[in-house]
VMD Tcl script that draws the C-alpha trace (Angstrom):
set ca {
  {81.74 16.16 -34.88}
  {79.09 13.66 -34.52}
  {79.03 10.32 -31.79}
  {79.21 7.07 -32.93}
  {75.15 4.86 -32.48}
  {75.06 2.31 -30.41}
  {71.81 2.73 -29.03}
  {69.71 -0.23 -30.17}
  {66.87 2.26 -32.04}
  {67.04 2.72 -36.09}
  {70.34 3.99 -37.27}
  {68.75 6.39 -39.49}
  {66.31 7.93 -36.94}
  {69.94 8.25 -34.70}
  {71.62 10.02 -37.86}
  {68.90 12.14 -38.64}
  {68.85 13.70 -35.13}
  {72.40 14.34 -34.37}
  {72.69 16.00 -37.48}
  {69.25 18.05 -37.88}
  {70.24 18.85 -33.88}
  {73.79 20.19 -35.39}
  {71.82 22.29 -38.17}
  {69.60 23.62 -35.63}
  {71.88 24.71 -33.26}
  {74.29 26.53 -35.81}
  {76.59 24.17 -36.10}
  {76.31 24.09 -39.36}
  {75.15 27.30 -41.41}
  {73.00 27.87 -44.47}
  {75.38 26.86 -47.35}
  {78.00 24.79 -45.36}
  {78.83 21.52 -46.45}
  {78.52 18.64 -44.65}
  {80.80 15.42 -44.77}
  {80.33 12.80 -47.69}
  {78.41 9.94 -46.73}
  {81.46 8.27 -46.51}
  {83.14 10.75 -43.76}
  {79.86 10.28 -41.90}
  {79.82 7.13 -41.85}
  {83.15 6.62 -40.23}
  {81.91 9.63 -37.99}
  {79.06 8.26 -36.51}
  {80.29 4.36 -36.76}
  {77.58 3.20 -39.48}
  {77.50 1.80 -43.02}
  {77.10 4.09 -45.69}
  {73.83 2.61 -46.80}
  {72.90 3.95 -43.54}
  {73.69 7.28 -43.74}
  {71.97 7.49 -47.04}
  {68.53 6.77 -46.00}
  {69.03 8.96 -42.94}
  {70.47 11.85 -45.81}
  {66.94 11.40 -47.69}
  {65.15 11.73 -44.64}
  {66.79 15.18 -44.45}
  {66.85 15.81 -47.46}
  {62.74 15.75 -47.77}
  {62.33 17.73 -44.54}
  {64.05 20.67 -46.56}
  {66.99 21.17 -43.92}
  {69.44 20.02 -46.95}
  {70.07 19.37 -50.32}
  {72.67 16.56 -52.27}
  {74.26 18.16 -55.45}
  {75.26 15.66 -57.67}
  {79.08 15.80 -58.05}
  {79.55 18.55 -55.05}
  {78.42 16.86 -51.98}
  {75.27 18.03 -49.34}
  {74.55 21.47 -48.24}
  {72.19 22.36 -45.32}
  {69.58 24.64 -46.85}
  {68.74 28.48 -46.92}
  {65.18 28.97 -45.55}
  {62.55 29.69 -47.42}
  {58.54 29.96 -48.02}
  {59.00 26.91 -50.04}
  {61.41 25.04 -47.32}
  {58.81 25.98 -44.76}
  {55.99 24.90 -47.35}
  {56.69 21.80 -48.33}
  {57.08 19.90 -45.61}
  {54.00 21.63 -43.63}
  {52.14 20.16 -46.82}
  {53.43 16.69 -45.64}
  {52.87 17.18 -42.43}
  {49.26 18.17 -42.93}
  {48.91 15.44 -45.54}
  {49.75 12.99 -43.02}
  {49.19 14.27 -39.32}
  {46.58 16.82 -39.58}
  {43.17 17.85 -41.44}
  {41.25 21.04 -40.75}
  {39.37 19.92 -38.40}
  {42.70 18.94 -36.27}
  {44.00 22.10 -37.04}
  {40.99 23.89 -35.55}
  {40.78 22.37 -32.73}
  {44.06 23.60 -31.86}
  {43.23 27.29 -32.08}
  {39.88 26.77 -30.69}
  {41.93 25.14 -27.84}
  {44.07 28.03 -27.76}
  {40.99 30.06 -27.41}
  {39.39 28.56 -24.54}
  {42.56 28.16 -22.56}
  {44.72 31.08 -23.24}
  {42.49 34.29 -22.37}
  {42.03 32.88 -18.94}
  {45.76 32.46 -18.29}
  {46.43 35.90 -19.57}
  {43.87 36.92 -17.24}
  {46.38 35.25 -14.48}
  {49.40 37.06 -15.58}
  {47.90 40.28 -15.67}
  {46.90 39.85 -11.82}
  {50.15 37.85 -10.65}
  {52.89 39.38 -13.01}
  {55.84 41.07 -10.79}
  {58.53 43.04 -12.38}
  {60.74 40.44 -13.49}
  {57.75 38.97 -15.89}
  {57.19 42.67 -17.61}
  {61.01 42.71 -17.95}
  {60.67 38.86 -19.77}
  {57.68 39.48 -21.55}
  {59.02 43.31 -23.13}
  {62.61 41.52 -24.03}
  {60.13 38.89 -26.16}
  {58.34 41.47 -27.91}
  {61.86 43.42 -28.56}
  {63.32 40.19 -30.13}
  {60.66 39.45 -32.18}
  {60.44 42.84 -33.78}
  {64.40 42.75 -34.61}
  {64.42 39.06 -35.73}
  {65.83 38.96 -39.24}
  {65.52 35.32 -39.22}
  {63.85 32.48 -40.88}
  {60.08 31.33 -40.24}
  {60.69 28.70 -37.58}
  {62.58 31.55 -35.30}
  {59.90 33.83 -35.94}
  {57.12 31.35 -35.25}
  {59.50 30.16 -31.69}
  {60.16 33.77 -30.28}
  {55.92 34.41 -31.06}
  {55.20 31.28 -28.88}
  {57.93 32.13 -26.30}
  {55.72 35.11 -25.58}
  {52.78 33.04 -24.60}
  {54.54 30.71 -22.65}
  {55.83 33.28 -20.60}
  {52.73 34.50 -20.32}
  {52.17 31.48 -18.52}
  {55.12 31.67 -16.32}
  {53.75 34.83 -15.13}
  {50.39 33.66 -13.83}
  {53.15 31.85 -10.76}
  {50.88 28.75 -11.35}
  {53.76 25.82 -11.73}
  {50.76 23.58 -13.16}
  {49.77 26.40 -16.19}
  {53.16 26.23 -18.39}
  {52.94 22.35 -18.15}
  {49.53 22.89 -19.62}
  {50.05 24.86 -22.19}
  {53.44 23.35 -23.61}
  {52.10 19.75 -24.96}
  {49.47 22.53 -26.99}
  {52.15 25.05 -28.11}
  {54.26 21.47 -29.07}
  {52.26 21.53 -32.24}
  {52.32 24.70 -33.19}
  {55.86 24.78 -35.39}
  {53.65 22.96 -37.58}
  {51.42 25.60 -38.59}
  {52.97 28.87 -37.11}
  {56.34 28.96 -39.43}
  {53.69 29.10 -42.49}
  {51.66 31.91 -41.16}
  {55.02 33.84 -41.24}
  {55.77 32.96 -44.84}
  {52.88 33.27 -46.31}
  {50.15 35.30 -44.24}
  {51.39 39.31 -45.41}
  {52.17 41.33 -42.87}
  {51.93 38.51 -39.84}
  {54.71 39.07 -37.62}
  {53.55 42.80 -37.65}
  {50.11 41.91 -36.24}
  {51.55 39.89 -34.28}
  {53.79 42.35 -32.65}
  {50.93 44.74 -32.61}
  {48.68 42.54 -30.79}
  {51.45 41.19 -28.31}
  {52.22 45.05 -27.29}
  {48.26 45.18 -26.60}
  {48.45 41.96 -24.36}
  {51.43 43.24 -22.40}
  {50.52 46.87 -21.89}
  {46.93 45.48 -20.11}
  {49.29 42.62 -17.92}
  {51.98 46.53 -17.26}
  {48.66 47.85 -15.52}
  {47.22 44.93 -14.10}
  {43.96 45.14 -16.03}
  {42.46 41.94 -15.84}
  {39.46 42.18 -17.88}
  {41.23 44.01 -21.22}
  {44.31 41.44 -20.79}
  {41.37 38.89 -21.35}
  {39.51 40.25 -24.18}
  {42.97 41.37 -26.07}
  {43.79 37.88 -26.28}
  {40.57 36.82 -27.24}
  {40.71 39.20 -30.45}
  {44.23 38.27 -30.90}
  {43.74 34.63 -31.09}
  {40.84 35.13 -32.72}
  {43.30 36.42 -35.94}
  {44.85 33.11 -35.18}
  {42.10 31.16 -36.40}
  {41.85 32.98 -39.72}
  {45.22 32.79 -40.03}
  {44.82 28.96 -40.00}
  {42.33 28.74 -42.38}
  {44.58 30.27 -44.36}
  {47.37 28.00 -43.92}
  {44.54 25.73 -44.85}
  {43.66 26.80 -48.01}
  {47.45 26.93 -48.71}
  {47.82 23.56 -48.45}
  {44.56 22.58 -50.69}
  {46.07 24.13 -52.98}
  {49.18 22.72 -52.79}
  {47.66 19.03 -52.70}
  {45.89 19.61 -56.04}
}
mol new
graphics top color blue
foreach p $ca { graphics top sphere $p radius 0.5 }
foreach p [lrange $ca 0 end-1] q [lrange $ca 1 end] { graphics top cylinder $p $q radius 0.2 }
display resetview
C-alpha cells in the first residue's frame, strides 16, 4: 500500500504525506481502519517511533483518530474537523489583516478576469463552467470538497480568458483559500446556496458576453466573500478564547 522511505527528508513528513494522499484520494474512506503502527512501520521500512510521530501529526490535523485497543481510523469530516485545524492555522499563520488582504487581492483581480472571460469565452468554456455549477449543486461531500468545487469555478473563469498567464496569477492566491473556504461552508448559514446563486449570475453574464455585468456581479460576489471571511475570523477569535 505504501512506499518504503528513501528520501533524505524528515521521515515523519514522508509518512504523513503518503497517508494523507491515500486518505484524500479515497484509498481509505471515512471509518476505515488503517494498518497498525507495526504494519505501517514494515510497509514504510521505518521504526515505530517515526510512524508514531506521523500518526500524531495526522491526528492533530483531524484526518485520523487513534482509539486505544481498537486501532487507527480515518475520521469523518465534520464542522469540528474543519474548525480545529483552521483554528490552529489562524493562530500560527494568519491574522485578521492576512485573511482580509487575501480577499481584497481577489476583489482587485477577479472582476477584471471575469470581464476578459466574458469577452473571450468559447462554447466549451460555457460547458465547463455550467458543469462546475452543477457539481457544486449536487455535492453532498465534505466541506473541503465544496471549497474545491467553488474554487474550480473561479479558476475555470481565469482559463476562459484564454490568456495563459492569468491562471498562473490566480492559482497562488487560490492556494490559500483551502484554509478559509471549508470553515465558511461549515459555519456560515446558506453559504453553499449563496455561492451557487452568484456563480449562476456570473455565468449568465459570461454566456451573454456582457463584460460589464460580469465585472459587477463578481464585485458583489466578492463583497460577500469579504463578509464571510470576517465571520470566519470572529469564529476563530471565539474559539481562541
